[in-house]
C-alpha positions as CSV (number, residue, x, y, z in Angstrom):
1,M,9.7,13.9,17.0
2,K,10.2,11.2,14.4
3,V,7.8,11.5,11.6
4,L,6.6,8.3,9.7
5,D,4.5,8.5,6.6
6,I,2.2,5.5,6.3
7,C,-0.2,4.9,3.4
8,F,-3.4,2.7,3.1
9,A,-5.9,2.3,0.3
10,A,-9.6,1.5,1.1
11,D,-13.1,1.7,-0.1
12,D,-16.1,1.8,2.3
13,N,-16.2,-2.0,2.7
14,Y,-12.6,-2.3,3.7
15,A,-12.5,0.8,5.9
16,P,-13.3,-1.0,9.1
17,Y,-10.4,-3.4,8.6
18,M,-8.1,-0.5,7.7
19,G,-9.3,1.1,11.0
20,V,-8.0,-2.0,12.9
21,A,-4.7,-1.9,11.1
22,L,-4.3,1.9,11.7
23,A,-5.2,1.5,15.4
24,S,-2.6,-1.3,15.7
25,V,0.1,1.0,14.3
26,L,-0.9,3.6,16.9
27,S,-1.0,1.1,19.7
28,F,2.6,0.1,19.2
29,K,4.2,3.4,18.1
30,K,6.7,5.0,20.5
31,A,5.9,8.3,22.3
32,D,8.4,10.2,20.2
33,E,6.9,9.1,16.9
34,F,4.3,11.0,14.9
35,C,2.4,9.0,12.3
36,R,1.0,10.8,9.2
37,F,-1.5,8.4,7.7
38,H,-2.3,8.9,4.0
39,I,-5.4,7.2,2.8
40,L,-6.1,6.6,-0.8
41,D,-9.9,7.0,-0.7
42,D,-12.1,4.9,-3.0
43,G,-15.4,6.1,-1.6
44,I,-15.0,5.8,2.2
45,G,-18.3,7.0,3.7
46,A,-18.7,9.7,6.4
47,E,-19.6,7.2,9.1
48,N,-16.3,5.3,8.6
49,K,-14.3,8.5,8.5
50,Q,-15.9,9.6,11.8
51,K,-14.9,6.2,13.4
52,L,-11.3,6.8,12.3
53,S,-11.4,10.3,13.7
54,S,-12.6,8.9,17.0
55,L,-9.2,7.3,17.4
56,Q,-8.0,10.8,18.6
57,N,-9.9,10.0,21.8
58,Y,-7.4,7.2,22.5
59,H,-4.2,8.1,20.8
60,S,-2.1,11.2,20.1
61,H,0.6,12.3,17.7
62,F,-1.0,11.3,14.4
63,S,-2.9,12.8,11.5
64,V,-5.1,11.3,8.8
65,S,-5.4,12.8,5.3
66,Y,-7.6,11.4,2.5
67,Y,-6.8,11.5,-1.2
68,S,-9.7,10.7,-3.5
69,I,-9.1,8.5,-6.4
70,D,-11.1,8.4,-9.6
71,R,-13.2,5.2,-9.6
72,D,-13.2,5.1,-13.4
73,T,-9.4,4.9,-13.4
74,L,-9.4,1.9,-11.1
75,T,-12.1,0.0,-13.0
76,R,-10.1,-0.1,-16.2
77,F,-8.2,-3.0,-14.6
78,P,-9.5,-6.6,-14.0
79,V,-10.3,-8.0,-10.6
80,V,-9.3,-11.7,-10.7
81,N,-9.7,-12.7,-7.0
82,T,-13.1,-12.3,-5.5
83,H,-11.8,-11.2,-2.1
84,L,-10.3,-8.1,-3.7
85,S,-11.8,-5.0,-5.2
86,H,-10.6,-2.5,-7.7
87,T,-9.2,-0.5,-4.8
88,A,-6.2,-2.9,-4.8
89,Y,-4.9,-0.9,-7.8
90,A,-5.0,2.4,-5.8
91,R,-1.5,1.9,-4.4
92,L,-0.1,2.3,-7.9
93,F,-1.2,6.0,-7.9
94,M,0.5,7.0,-4.6
95,G,3.1,9.0,-6.4
96,S,0.7,11.2,-8.2
97,L,-1.9,11.5,-5.4
98,L,0.3,12.3,-2.4
99,P,2.0,15.6,-1.9
100,T,5.5,15.9,-3.5
101,N,7.1,16.7,-0.1
102,I,6.4,13.1,0.9
103,S,9.5,11.3,-0.3
104,R,9.4,8.0,1.6
105,L,6.5,5.9,3.0
106,I,5.4,2.6,4.2
107,Y,2.4,1.1,2.4
108,L,0.2,-1.3,4.3
109,D,-2.7,-3.4,3.2
110,C,-5.9,-3.2,5.3
111,D,-5.6,-6.7,6.6
112,V,-2.2,-6.0,8.3
113,F,-1.9,-6.0,12.1
114,V,1.2,-4.3,13.4
115,R,2.8,-5.5,16.7
116,K,5.7,-3.1,17.1
117,S,6.9,0.3,16.1
118,L,7.3,0.8,12.4
119,Y,10.2,3.1,12.8
120,N,12.9,0.5,12.1
121,L,11.2,-0.5,8.9
122,F,10.8,3.1,7.9
123,S,14.5,3.7,8.4
124,V,15.8,0.8,6.3
125,D,18.4,1.8,3.8
126,L,17.0,1.0,0.4
127,G,20.2,1.7,-1.4
128,N,19.4,2.2,-5.1
129,N,16.2,0.2,-4.8
130,L,12.9,1.9,-5.6
131,L,11.1,-0.1,-2.9
132,G,11.5,-2.9,-0.4
133,G,9.2,-5.8,0.2
134,V,9.2,-9.4,1.4
135,E,9.2,-12.3,-1.1
136,D,5.8,-13.8,-1.5
137,F,6.6,-17.4,-0.7
138,G,3.1,-18.6,-1.9
139,V,3.4,-17.1,-5.4
140,M,7.0,-18.2,-5.8
141,N,5.9,-21.7,-5.0
142,L,3.1,-21.5,-7.6
143,A,5.7,-20.3,-10.1
144,R,8.0,-23.2,-9.4
145,Q,5.0,-25.5,-10.1
146,N,4.3,-23.6,-13.3
147,K,1.0,-22.4,-11.8
148,H,2.0,-18.8,-12.0
149,L,3.8,-17.3,-15.0
150,W,6.6,-15.6,-13.1
151,P,10.3,-16.1,-14.0
152,W,11.0,-17.2,-10.5
153,H,14.5,-18.4,-11.4
154,E,15.4,-14.8,-12.5
155,Y,13.5,-12.5,-10.1
156,S,11.9,-12.6,-6.7
157,Y,8.2,-11.9,-6.5
158,I,7.3,-9.7,-3.6
159,N,4.1,-9.3,-1.6
160,S,2.6,-5.9,-2.2
161,G,0.8,-5.8,1.2
162,V,3.8,-4.3,3.1
163,L,6.1,-2.0,1.1
164,L,8.8,0.5,2.0
165,V,8.7,3.0,-0.9
166,D,11.2,5.6,-2.0
167,L,8.5,7.8,-3.3
168,A,10.9,10.5,-4.7
169,R,12.5,7.8,-6.8
170,W,9.1,6.3,-7.6
171,R,8.2,9.6,-9.2
172,K,11.6,10.2,-10.8
173,E,11.6,6.8,-12.5
174,N,7.9,7.1,-13.6
175,A,7.0,3.9,-11.8
176,E,3.3,4.7,-12.0
177,Q,3.3,5.0,-15.8
178,Q,5.4,1.9,-16.2
179,L,3.1,-0.2,-13.9
180,L,0.0,1.1,-15.7
181,A,1.5,0.3,-19.1
182,Y,2.3,-3.2,-17.8
183,L,-1.3,-3.7,-16.6
184,Q,-2.8,-2.5,-19.9
185,N,-0.8,-5.0,-21.9
186,P,0.4,-7.8,-19.5
187,P,2.6,-10.5,-21.0
188,A,0.5,-13.1,-19.2
189,P,-3.0,-13.1,-17.7
190,L,-3.0,-11.3,-14.3
191,Q,-3.4,-13.7,-11.3
192,F,-2.8,-11.3,-8.4
193,E,-4.0,-7.9,-9.8
194,D,-1.6,-5.0,-8.9
195,Q,0.8,-7.3,-7.2
196,D,1.7,-9.0,-10.5
197,A,2.6,-5.5,-11.9
């Protein structure tokens, strides 16, 4: 059985959308794949957790674990976009919240809909990179127009909604502490919350 570790972050408002995303992963996984879902929990209620549990009636070979995150920790950081909540910052804490035996994972935003098995993505060789992501074309475009203060000519800006993370390296390189330090003293005003970090 191939084991895939997949991480989401949600509060009670975003939990139904996360449920759709999670169900889409299950609908397209292969029979020899076991999905371990790790949910960074920013106050998901019992009713929504029960709805997620009911997926066991339709799918097999998966587990769901919740990891509570301290709300006060998240609210230290600004929310710039009205469609987001402080929960957007939860992904930055995956290294300290998840068990140390989880060394690699796919992080997915709640608004993602998966249309095929994630195993090929999970198996990508990251080389010496801490994580892999797709360039955020929209933000790079804003940067080229001087509407986002990103040095686009030097670095690519990635979308944080789908990430392949070498969690062992994340911990070893203290990525969490570096990202939090950046957020506490950003060189320019944040425009896209955690993604800017």
